[in-house]
Steps between C-alpha positions, in 0.01 A plus 500: 500500500603693191798435267627736238767472254774775559671659206831687525641573158697763318312485157128523418548195276609285796196632715259425218633137461465435879143661507403264209653194675309593830172557332523181296556315838186654638614800690313831450696696763877576461743722690733724297809630684604845414864580604657835457864419560501742795291338779637168376806462277322315235296659215191360332279604207326813609786621716485841340132546578417590132147517401561282196632220719184530722276493190672175379431326833137632497445356152664177595267440794195561262654282230524199733219585737716513813498721798826677592667544837771756498798442743646864516857452588579859441662766708234769476163350412332836558666660209245619239643276226462191716144596595410557129664162429278336736192688395548393137528127589211500746622195699298286729748562777814722558770396744712775666802428706525615857843667451359729221226643728474711814238719679560777252421287188220679318170300527429568135716195416202294618249677274500201261196283489683182613619302808826601670743266670814592712808318430738419788856389477640248757647789690229749484360635832143394578449823700527720197277248314238554763532880447459459131203264521330766721576781261424333161246252360713180491287184495787245514869451528770345283789341684822479294628142559851584369788713636584674171187666355458563131680187380322173401619143545592520864445260778245558781675658802481302824379825654186526293270276715584697810410830314175356376408391851592844653293681227198264568536551875497878471241521214274190538213632269732589204597257227870411454661418162852373461723606205850359446637153537153340476493155355267209483719317759459776768157642441323276760762611759420868425129430533566353850682822599197715417532596131190480265630626179820419288686662224707254313767585244774254406322233713218519246660578159805276553303191638679197369180310408352809309285791599170317435591213742618766763168692459296182548699407816466841646124509452457179702666647806 
């Protein structure tokens, strides 16, 4: 079971602050959400795919000795600017969302030396997911546990567990992460549904007893 702090912020300063908090709490792997304001209404730092934004994230990872996972909530991840952005950061894993891909998506977007995960919304079709898994080198899934993707602080959807079970049934050998609505209070339930990795945003950074206590609790699960 893996747990990673999830960071969705509009400014680099906010990202660095959360990376620092996570690193001090003992986490060396964080998820950074990149939202373009098109695929999802919200915009985050890096939404313009600028090289200097990517360079800042790359330097940040080296400064705090953390590995980066990029959750690419962008309309056209195959754009050259986005691929350059990813290449500069050199993440451990890249997450592409099902609705942004099809059978004509260029395979070159998988030329990065990292892992790849396919993100599924609660409404996404598993038939299309199967086609994409056969076409592209995905090694795991990310099930979005919330209805409104791209916004933090939401409650876990009651549909999440059924979606996780369905994915597990169709793809028994692939790992399943959950992102959105994950809290300390519901993580054991999500494990019982078939998930083995968890991205925790507000449920981690806003924990009432402090991040360190939350981290210690999660490590014991």
